[in-house]
N, C-alpha and C positions, 0 to 999 in steps of 0.2 A: 569380510569372506569375499570379496568381490571376484579375486582371484580364481575360486574354488567352483565359482558358476559357470556354467557351461556356453553360454548363450554371447553372441557379440553384439547386441542392443540392448540398453536397458534406459528406464527413466525413471525418475524418483519425485517425492515432492512431500512438502512440511505443510502440513494441515493447518489452515486458518480460517476458520467458518464462518462465513457470513448468511450462507444457506445451510439449511440442514444442522442437525444437532451434531455435538460433539462426541460420535460414538465410533466404534470400532469399525462397523458397517458402513460409513461414510469416509472411511479413510481412501485416500489415494497413494498411487494410481490404483483406478477403477477399471478391473479385467472383466472380459466377458468372453464367451466364445460364439460363435454366428457362423454357419455353413463351411465347419471345418477350421475356421480360424480363431485365433486371439486376436481381441482387439482390446487395447489398454488405453487410458487416458490420465492426464492430469492437468489442472485447471487453475487457473490463477485469474481472478474476476467473477463477474455476477450477471446472471440472464435476468432481465426486466420482464420477458415473457413466459417465463417457467411455468406458471402457474396453469395458463392457457394450455400451450403445448403439451404439460404433463398429463392434463385433462381430456385431452385429442387423442395422445397415446394410448391412455389405458382405456378410452371408449373403444380404439380400433383393437384391444387385445394385447398391451404391452403390459408386462408383469414387472414393477421395478422391485430393486432389491434396496434401495438406499433413500433417503429424503433429500439429496442433494440434487441440484440441479445441472452439475455436470452431467450426471447418468442421460437427460434428457438427450444430451449431443451423440452418446452411442447409440441412444435407441432410434434417433431419427437417421444416423448414417448406417443402422443395420436396414432402415426402411427403404433407403435409396441405394443399396449395395447393387441392386440390378443395372443397376447405370455405370457400374464400375467403381474400383475405390476410388479412384479419384475427383471423377463427376458425383459421385454419389457423397463424399464429401464435403465438396462444394454445394452440392443441392441442400444438405442438410444444416449447414453453417449459414446459408441463406436465410433458413427459416426463422434463425433464434437473432434475438436483440439485447444489445448488453455489451457489458465488457469481458472479453475473453482472451487469453496468451494462452494457447495450449501446446502441449507436446503430447502426441499421440505413436502408437507402436504397433506394426505387424509383427510376425515371425522375420519378416526381411525389410523392411521399411519403418524408418522412423521420419514423423510428420511433425514440423511445426504449423502454427496457424496464430495468425494475429486478426483481432476484429477492425472491420474498416475505419474505427474511430482512432483506433491506438490509444486505448486509456493505460493499457499497462505495458511495461515493458517487456522485449523478448529480442534476445541477439543468438546471433552464429558465431562460433569460433571453430578452429580446428586443430588438430591434437598432432603433436610432434610425428607419431606414427601415420599420419595421415588422416585418422578418423576425424568426424565430426562432432560438436558437441551443441545442443541448444543451451541456454541459460536466461535465467530471467534478470541477471544482473552481470556485468563484466567482470566484477570481482571472484566470480565463479569460475572465469576463464584463468587468472592469474593464479587462483590457488593452484592449478594443476597445468600451470605452463602451456596453456593451450592459448594460440593467437587470436583475438578479436579480428574477424572478417568483416561485419558489417550487423546492423539492426535487420531483424526480420520486419519487412514493411507493413504497415497498415493494410489489412485485408489480403495478404499474403498466405499462401497455403505451399509451405515447402517440403517437397518430398525428398527423404534421403535414402538410397540404397547402392547396391553394388554397380548401378549406373552411374551414379555420381547424383549431382543435385539438379533440382526439376521444381519449377513453381509455377501455380497458375492463380489467380486472382479473382476475387472476389468485388461486385460493383463497390466504387470507391462510396464513400461516404461526402456528406456537403463540406465537412471540414474534418481535420484531426482534433481529437479533444483529448491530448496527453494530460493523465492525472496531476498536478501540481502537487497534491499530498505525497508521492511518490517521492519527489526531490524533497521535502519540506520533512519528511520524518520517516518514510520503509528503507530507502536504498540504502544500503551502507555508502560511507562517506568516500569509500576508494572504488566508487563504481561510476560508470559514466551511462548516462539514461537520456533518453531524448535529445542527444546531441550535447548534454552538458555534464560536465564534470560536478558531481555531487558536492564534493568538499570546498568548490570555489564558489558555488553557488550560496552555500551556507554560509560562508564566509563575507560573500557580498551583501546578504541577509542583513549580517551584525554591523556592515558598514552603512548600509541606508538607513538601519534603525539609528545609529550615531547622527545622522544627517538631520534625522527628523525629531530627535530627542535631546536635550541638553539637561545631566544630570550631575548632582555634584556628590560625589561617594569616594569611599576609599578604596574599593575594589570591586572588578567585576567578575562573576562566576558565572558557570554553568549549571542547569540541572543535567548532570550525565545520563547518557551519552548525547542523546540526539540534540542537545542544545550547546554541546562544546564547540562546534566550528563556527556558529553564531557568535558566540561568546568571545572567541579570539577576534574575528572580524570588528567587533563591537569596541572591544577594549585597543585596538591598534589603534582605530580611527577615533576613538575618544581620547586617546592618550592617558589612559588608567591601567592599573597595575591589573594582571589577570591571575587569578588564583583558583584551584580545584577546591573548594571550600566544601563540597560534598563528596564522599566517595562511595564509590559505587562497590555492591555486593555482587561480584559476576557471577554467582551461582542463581541468581534470580533473572527470569526473562522479562520480558516487555509486559509490565502493567496493563499497559492500554489495551491488549489483545487476549489477556484473560478473560475466561468465557463466564464469568459470574461476579458479581459485585463482592462476595465473600475471599474471592481470592484474589483479587483488585486489591482489595483493601488490605489483608495480609500481606502482599506482596510491597504495599507501598512502605509499608513499616520497615521490613527489612530490607529494602533495594538501595537506601542512601544512607549514610549516618555523617552529621557535620563534623568539620574540625572545629571543636569549640575554641581551642586557645587563637587560633584565627581568626575567628568572625566575632566574638565577644566584644560588643560597644563600638563595631564598625556600621558606617553605613554601606550598603552593599545593593549593587545594581547585578540581579540575576536574568540571566537569557534563557528563556522556554520555549521549544519550537512550536506549540500548541497548546489551547486549555480546550479541551474537550466535554468532560464532565464537571469538572473541576474539583473532585473530591481528591485525586492525587496532589493535586497542587496546594490545598488547603491544608491539607497532611503534613506536608513539605514545610510551608510557612509556619505552621505552628510549632513543629521541630524549632525551626530558627529563632522564634519569639522566645522560646523556654529557654534556649542558651545564652540570650541578653543580647542580640543581633539589635543596633541602634533604630536603624532603617532599612526599610525592604522596597525595595523599587523594582517590579517585574515587568520586562520587556518580551513580548511574542513577537514570534519571526514572520508571523503572519496574521492576516485580517482575521476578526471572530467567525468562529464555525458558526452560522445561524441554519443552516438547513442540511438534513439527512443526506447522506450518501448511498444510492440506489446500485453502485458500478462495482462495489468489492470492497469499500473501507466500513470498518465496523462501527460507523456511527449511524444508525439505521432508522431512528426515529427522531423526530423533532425534540421529544420531550428529553432526551438524552444530553441536548447541548445545552449547556448554561447560558451563551450567547442567544439563544433564540426565546429564551424569556426574560433575561436580563441586561439592564444597561452595562455600559463599561464600569460606569461608578459603582451600580449597586456589585458588579463582580468585584471590583476592587475590597469594598467592604465586607462581602462574602468572604473573600480570602485573607482579610486584615494585612493589607498591603498600606503603604504609604502612598505609593503611586502605581500604577498599571498603564502600559501603553501597549499597543498594537501597530504593527507594519501596514501601512497603509497599501491599497490594491497598486498602487503606481511604485511603489519601491519595492512591493515583491515582484512584480512585472520586470521591472529594469534590472534586478538580480537574477531572475531566470534567463533573461536573454534570449526569452522566447515569444514568438508575436502571440498577442492574446486570443486570437482567431484562432490558435493551436491546441491552447490549453483547456481542460474543463476546470472551470472555477464556480461550478455549482454550489459546493458546500460554504462558499462566501456570499455568492448573491443569487442564489434560487435559478440560474440561468443553464437548465438541465440539456444536455446536448440532445441525449434522444428521448424524446417524449414519452410519460409514461401512460400506459394502458389504464383504464379506468379498474377494470377487474383486478390487476398487478397491483395498483394502489391500493385497494379496498383490502384485497388480501395481506400484504404487507403491512398494512396498519393494523389489521385484525391480530396478526402474529406477534409484532412487535409492540401490541398495547399504547400506539401513539393514538 
């Protein structure tokens, strides 16, 4: 229906809630009207000082329409609008802490902004008709035959209107903190983020795992889809046959990001179906991108045992997730993370595996080909790039039952 719409600027968003409930009022883009102008926002990330900012804004008379942290940015922007659209937005973003890749819109201007740490990806492209496009991944540009120009820089606020492109910049962070889990799991393999091709990164993870583990097996297989490319890299490096031993039902979304345990459990049951004749009585190596809660993986291993697989060796393409993420990935409390409370041997027994191996931190860094000081690895080592404020931590833990 886009051709029937009268405007010349548009923004869109796929809701993945890490702050705020999965309700219609929290859907984005979020739109408000202020001083005769329309302001709209779509946000990828998570603000870690949202509690304090919202409390202060409400004490100053702000009335919130949603429970999501993204609305705070709009209220701050409106609060500082007397400085002008550009300076007002810069002032607003200087008040927030955490991860944000934003697209914003007025009647005549498209705006892109990225936090100074650069947690989440954001890129700029150009359409054949001369129009510009902002996207969270480069694969979106390919689908509409747009040309990739460059990434939106960390700390950059980019304004696009009939005058062209214009940028202003927030004060730089001490270092960049690109989220490694974007490369490991979230990004599509045909994207390029943080200067790295995702497909080749995941193949390199498999190659590193082959260097770190020596397993006698009959075949290598992934848990589709995010394990596919790691498994290709591993099979080639280990000189073992690669097979698709479990077939994915493409009508089921990612179970990891389903909003409730009931929905996740149901999705796990119907998402993958094993090829029984291929796997029965075989020694198999399975490649998986990560183990977060362990429930999905355990269910899949149980299915494989029931069809008569002889040995199951699981290789995980990153180190154990031991710490929660406060920057926009939905494992928000330590209690959700199986590796936070169990040793690798205990996880192996819980999953009913013959062996379990995680990629080392050194192996992960070699695969990424990105300097360690430019990555956020907090979910593995607990070294958070932006320190959490006491009130945020208290409120977050209360809400998430940690």
